[in-house]
C-alpha positions in Angstrom: 0.1 0.1 0.0 2.9 2.4 0.5 4.0 2.3 -3.0 0.7 3.3 -4.1 0.9 6.7 -2.5 1.4 9.7 -4.9 5.0 10.1 -6.2 5.2 13.6 -5.3 3.9 14.5 -1.7 4.6 17.8 0.3 7.5 17.1 2.0 9.5 15.9 -1.1 8.4 19.0 -2.7 9.6 21.1 0.2 13.2 18.7 0.1 13.3 19.8 -3.4 12.5 23.6 -2.6 15.1 23.6 0.1 17.5 22.0 -2.3 17.0 24.2 -5.0 17.4 27.4 -2.7 20.7 26.1 -1.2 22.1 25.8 -4.8 21.2 29.1 -5.5 22.8 30.4 -2.5 26.2 28.4 -3.4 26.1 29.8 -6.9 25.3 33.3 -5.8 28.2 33.3 -2.9 30.9 31.2 -4.5 33.6 33.2 -6.4 34.1 32.4 -10.1 36.2 29.6 -10.8 36.9 28.2 -7.1 35.1 25.1 -7.7 37.0 22.3 -8.7 38.4 22.7 -12.2 35.4 24.8 -12.8 37.2 27.2 -15.1 38.6 24.4 -17.4 34.7 23.3 -17.4 33.5 26.7 -18.5 36.3 26.7 -21.2 34.8 23.5 -22.9 31.2 24.8 -23.0 32.5 28.4 -24.2 34.3 26.2 -26.8 31.3 24.4 -27.9 29.3 27.8 -27.8 31.4 29.6 -29.9 30.9 27.0 -32.8 33.9 25.0 -32.6 33.0 21.7 -32.7 34.5 19.0 -31.1 38.3 19.8 -29.9 41.3 17.9 -30.7 43.2 16.2 -27.8 46.4 17.2 -29.5 45.7 20.2 -31.6 43.4 22.1 -29.4 44.8 21.1 -25.9 46.2 24.4 -24.8 43.0 26.2 -25.7 40.2 23.9 -24.0 40.2 22.8 -20.3 39.1 19.2 -19.5 39.5 18.5 -23.3 39.5 14.6 -22.8 36.6 14.4 -21.2 33.4 13.3 -23.6 31.4 15.8 -24.8 27.4 15.8 -23.5 27.7 17.5 -20.5 29.6 20.6 -22.3 26.9 20.3 -25.2 23.9 20.9 -22.7 25.4 24.0 -21.2 26.8 25.6 -24.8 23.3 26.4 -25.7 22.4 27.9 -22.3 25.5 30.1 -22.4 25.6 30.8 -26.5 23.8 34.1 -26.4 25.7 35.5 -23.4 28.6 37.9 -24.5 31.5 36.1 -23.0 34.7 38.0 -24.5 36.2 38.7 -20.8 36.3 35.2 -20.2 39.8 35.0 -20.4 40.5 38.1 -18.1 37.4 38.1 -15.5 39.2 36.0 -12.7 42.9 35.1 -13.6 44.8 32.2 -11.7 46.4 33.5 -8.6 50.0 33.9 -8.5 49.8 32.9 -4.6 47.5 30.0 -5.3 50.3 28.7 -7.9 53.1 29.2 -5.2 51.0 27.3 -2.7 50.5 30.4 -0.3 46.7 30.4 -0.7 43.8 28.4 -1.0 42.0 30.9 -3.3 42.8 29.9 -6.6 41.8 33.0 -8.7 41.9 36.9 -8.5 38.4 38.2 -7.9 37.1 41.9 -8.6 34.0 43.8 -8.8 33.4 42.5 -12.4 31.8 39.2 -10.8 29.3 41.4 -8.6 25.5 41.5 -9.2 24.1 42.3 -11.7 26.2 39.9 -13.6 27.3 40.1 -17.3 29.4 38.7 -19.6 31.6 35.9 -18.2 30.3 36.1 -15.1 26.6 35.7 -16.3 27.5 32.8 -18.3 29.2 30.9 -15.7 26.4 31.7 -13.2 23.7 30.4 -15.8 26.0 27.4 -16.5 25.9 26.5 -12.6 22.2 26.4 -12.6 22.0 23.5 -15.4 24.0 21.9 -12.7 21.4 22.4 -10.3 18.8 20.9 -12.6 20.7 18.1 -12.9 21.2 17.6 -9.2 17.4 17.7 -8.7 17.0 14.9 -11.0 19.5 12.9 -9.0 17.5 13.8 -5.6 14.2 12.8 -7.6 16.3 9.4 -8.6 17.2 8.7 -5.1 13.4 9.0 -3.9 11.9 6.9 -6.5 14.4 3.9 -5.7 13.5 4.6 -2.0 9.7 4.1 -3.1 10.7 1.0 -4.7 12.8 -0.5 -1.8 11.9 1.4 1.4 8.6 3.2 0.7 8.5 4.3 4.2 11.9 5.8 4.1 12.2 7.1 0.6 12.2 10.6 1.8 15.0 10.1 4.3 17.3 8.4 1.5 16.5 11.5 -0.9 17.3 13.8 2.2 21.0 12.1 2.6 21.6 13.3 -0.9 19.8 16.7 -0.6 21.1 17.6 2.2 24.8 16.5 1.8 26.7 19.8 1.9 29.6 18.8 -0.9 26.6 17.4 -2.9 25.1 20.8 -3.0 28.0 22.6 -3.5 28.8 20.6 -6.7 25.3 20.9 -7.9 26.0 24.7 -8.1 29.0 24.2 -9.8 30.2 23.9 -13.5 31.2 20.4 -13.6 30.7 17.5 -15.8 30.3 15.3 -12.8 26.4 16.6 -12.2 25.3 14.9 -15.5 27.1 11.4 -14.9 25.9 11.4 -11.4 22.3 12.0 -12.5 22.4 9.3 -15.2 23.8 6.9 -13.2 21.0 7.4 -10.8 18.5 7.1 -13.4 20.0 4.1 -14.5 20.0 2.4 -10.7 16.3 3.6 -10.9 15.4 1.7 -14.0 17.3 -1.3 -12.8 15.4 -1.6 -9.7 12.2 -0.9 -11.3 13.1 -4.1 -13.7 14.0 -6.3 -10.9 10.8 -5.3 -8.5 8.3 -5.2 -10.8 5.7 -7.6 -10.3 2.0 -8.6 -11.4 -0.7 -8.0 -8.5 -0.4 -11.9 -7.6 3.1 -11.2 -6.8 4.5 -13.3 -10.2 7.4 -11.2 -12.1 6.3 -9.1 -14.5 7.1 -9.7 -18.1 9.5 -6.9 -19.0 8.3 -4.0 -21.6 11.1 -4.5 -24.1 11.1 -0.5 -24.7 12.5 -0.3 -21.3 15.2 -2.3 -22.1 15.9 0.2 -25.2 15.5 3.2 -22.5 18.1 1.7 -20.3 20.6 1.6 -23.0 19.9 4.9 -23.9 20.7 6.4 -20.5 23.6 4.0 -20.3 24.8 5.7 -23.6 24.2 9.1 -22.5 26.2 8.4 -19.2 29.3 7.3 -21.3 29.1 10.3 -23.2 28.8 12.6 -20.2 31.9 10.7 -18.3 34.1 7.4 -18.6 32.6 6.3 -15.4 29.3 5.8 -17.2 30.8 2.8 -19.5 31.1 1.0 -15.8 27.3 0.6 -15.5 27.7 -2.5 -18.1 28.4 -4.3 -14.5 25.2 -4.1 -12.8 23.1 -4.0 -15.9 24.6 -7.0 -17.1 24.1 -8.6 -14.0 20.3 -7.8 -13.5 19.8 -9.1 -17.0 21.3 -12.2 -15.8 19.1 -12.2 -12.6 15.9 -11.4 -14.8 16.9 -14.5 -16.8 17.1 -16.7 -13.8 14.0 -15.4 -12.0 11.7 -15.9 -14.9 13.5 -19.1 -16.3 13.9 -18.1 -19.5 16.8 -16.7 -21.5 15.1 -13.9 -23.3 15.6 -11.1 -20.6 19.5 -12.0 -21.1 19.8 -12.5 -24.9 17.1 -10.3 -26.2 17.4 -7.4 -23.1 21.0 -7.4 -23.5 20.7 -6.9 -27.2 18.7 -4.1 -26.8 20.4 -2.7 -23.9 23.7 -2.9 -25.7 22.7 -2.3 -29.2 21.0 1.0 -28.0 24.2 2.1 -25.7 26.4 1.4 -29.1 24.2 3.5 -30.7 24.0 6.7 -28.6 27.8 6.6 -27.5 29.7 4.2 -29.9 30.4 7.1 -32.4 32.4 9.0 -29.9 34.6 6.2 -29.0 35.0 5.1 -32.9 36.1 9.3 -33.2 38.8 8.4 -30.5 39.6 5.3 -32.3 40.2 7.1 -35.8 42.1 10.2 -34.4 44.1 8.5 -31.6 44.2 4.8 -32.0 42.3 4.3 -28.8 38.6 4.0 -28.1 39.2 5.9 -24.6 42.3 8.0 -25.8 44.3 7.1 -22.7 47.7 8.1 -23.8 46.5 11.3 -24.6 44.2 11.9 -21.7 47.4 11.1 -19.6 49.3 13.7 -21.4 46.7 16.4 -20.9 46.6 15.9 -17.1 50.2 16.8 -16.9 52.0 17.2 -13.8 49.2 15.0 -12.1 50.4 11.3 -13.3 52.5 10.0 -10.8 56.1 8.7 -11.7 54.9 5.3 -10.6 51.7 3.6 -9.5 50.7 3.7 -5.6 51.0 0.2 -3.8 47.3 -0.7 -2.8 48.1 -0.1 0.9 49.5 3.5 0.1 46.3 4.0 -2.0 43.9 3.2 0.8 45.7 5.7 3.0 45.6 8.4 0.4 41.8 7.4 0.1 40.9 8.4 3.6 40.3 12.0 2.9 37.3 10.5 1.0 35.2 10.5 4.2 35.7 14.0 4.5 35.3 15.2 1.0 32.5 13.1 0.2 30.5 15.5 3.1 32.2 18.8 2.7 35.7 20.1 1.2 35.0 23.1 -0.7 37.3 24.6 -3.6 40.6 24.2 -3.3 41.2 22.8 0.7 38.6 24.7 2.6 37.2 21.8 5.1 34.4 22.1 7.4 34.7 22.3 11.4 35.9 19.5 12.9 32.5 18.8 14.8 31.0 18.5 11.4 32.8 15.3 10.7 32.5 13.9 14.1 28.7 14.2 13.0 28.7 12.6 9.7 31.4 10.0 10.5 28.7 8.7 13.6 25.9 8.9 10.8 28.2 6.7 8.4 28.9 4.4 11.4 25.2 3.8 12.2 24.2 3.3 8.9 27.1 0.5 8.6 26.0 -1.2 11.7 22.3 -1.3 10.6 23.1 -2.7 7.2 25.8 -5.1 9.2 22.1 -6.0 11.3 20.1 -6.4 8.2 22.3 -8.8 6.7 23.0 -10.9 9.6 19.5 -11.3 10.7 17.8 -11.0 7.4 15.1 -9.0 8.8 14.4 -6.6 5.6 10.6 -6.5 4.2 10.6 -7.0 0.7 11.4 -10.5 -0.5 13.9 -11.8 -2.9 13.7 -9.0 -5.6 14.3 -6.1 -3.2 17.1 -8.0 -1.4 18.6 -8.6 -5.1 17.9 -4.8 -5.9 20.0 -3.8 -2.6 22.7 -6.1 -3.6 22.9 -4.2 -7.1 23.1 -1.0 -5.2 25.9 -2.0 -2.8 27.8 -3.5 -5.8 27.5 -0.3 -7.6 29.1 1.7 -4.9 31.7 -0.5 -4.6 32.4 -0.7 -8.5 32.5 3.3 -8.1 35.0 2.9 -5.2 37.3 0.3 -6.7 37.7 2.5 -10.0 38.3 5.6 -8.1 40.8 4.0 -6.3 42.6 2.8 -9.4 42.4 6.1 -10.7 43.8 7.4 -7.2 46.9 5.2 -7.8 47.8 6.6 -11.3 46.7 10.5 -10.7 47.5 12.7 -8.0 44.8 15.0 -6.1 41.9 12.5 -6.9 41.2 11.5 -3.5 37.9 13.7 -3.7 34.6 12.3 -2.2 32.7 14.1 -5.3 34.2 11.4 -7.8 32.2 8.7 -5.4 28.9 10.7 -6.6 28.2 8.4 -9.3 27.0 6.1 -6.6 25.3 9.0 -4.4 21.6 7.8 -5.0 22.6 4.0 -4.1 24.6 5.2 -1.1 21.7 7.3 0.2 19.2 4.2 -0.4 21.5 2.1 1.5 22.2 4.6 4.3 18.5 5.2 4.8 18.3 1.3 5.3 21.0 1.0 7.6 19.5 4.1 10.1 15.8 2.5 9.7 17.1 -0.8 11.0 18.2 0.7 14.3 14.6 2.0 14.7 12.5 1.0 12.1 9.1 1.8 13.9 9.7 5.3 14.9 12.4 6.4 12.7 14.2 8.5 15.3 17.5 7.9 14.4 16.9 8.7 10.8 15.0 11.8 11.7 17.8 12.9 13.9 20.2 12.6 10.5 17.8 14.8 8.5 17.6 17.4 11.0 21.7 17.4 12.0 22.1 17.6 8.3 20.0 20.6 7.4 21.4 22.5 10.5 
């Protein structure tokens, strides 16, 4: 009965409004280009908005920041900023010499040219930030939709763990292609959960609509065009199709569903990897990408123990690490650590005692969320072994919807009837 309630309810609307308002505040008060790599992302969008077409990783390396990234996010931002005069982009907030020398946490010089009312490059940047906020809203909604499928009573808690995360708010008010891949990965997870848990009134698995597989392939392909992280959705998609085949005692979901999903994905993004192959001899353009990152490439791979020690900062930066090294008060990290510990204990109790409601499909869906979270974490660790300054929690955000739902499950397990712990978490994050 809980799953039959209207999708939109006043509390969800209030949460979305609060999230949008907080993003607007961050958009206004964050100086230009002080979010991670924001200037480079603006450069890429400006390049496309100026009608230059897709950049070449070698010939255009000096002209375009983040040039090695897939183009979809920038193609979304470009039409929004194209009508705005951006002639002052090169001069409005130049890099700070003190920051280059490691003497300041402020990366750019800032002047009255950034003040409201915005114009020129300042206006374009704030408009681009607003596009990111729309993508952030999609992520929060996808989290809520996953929660309604798996934890109907706690779906709002899951969404709040995403929407009230200060780091997620900060990034959703910044120009960064992470926002698009996060939203698309969250949508893909919701589609997988829906496929897994969709049943008929008598409880039997519902035969999938084949259009749904094509739609899943569309989202997967778009995610790969947003950032290479999107490619790794293939693991949880493949396992879900295998589960559907086993559940229905038929190979059709795996063979036909796989063909539709994979085929649609290739139709959507295959051209990009074929272009890379033709231009650089590698569909991922890995060598050229490493050349662009330049001095950030480590001379030798970190060992796994060193990588795990380096990854400790993820605990803080997942929740709050603004700009280039600006942290929250220590008390905030004590609170968020307590939230994570409580959620982990609750998840362990659920796993040990097997008390969670929902049946086998919902349990498998939870395992898919957990596996996706571990997949994102593992590939981030591999990236950290090779590239410096990548121990940033925002790089875990493609899994933030999954982590929000799992966190809500763990917290609810500690007080499933009254949700006292969960409500305390939401209040604490809001404060």
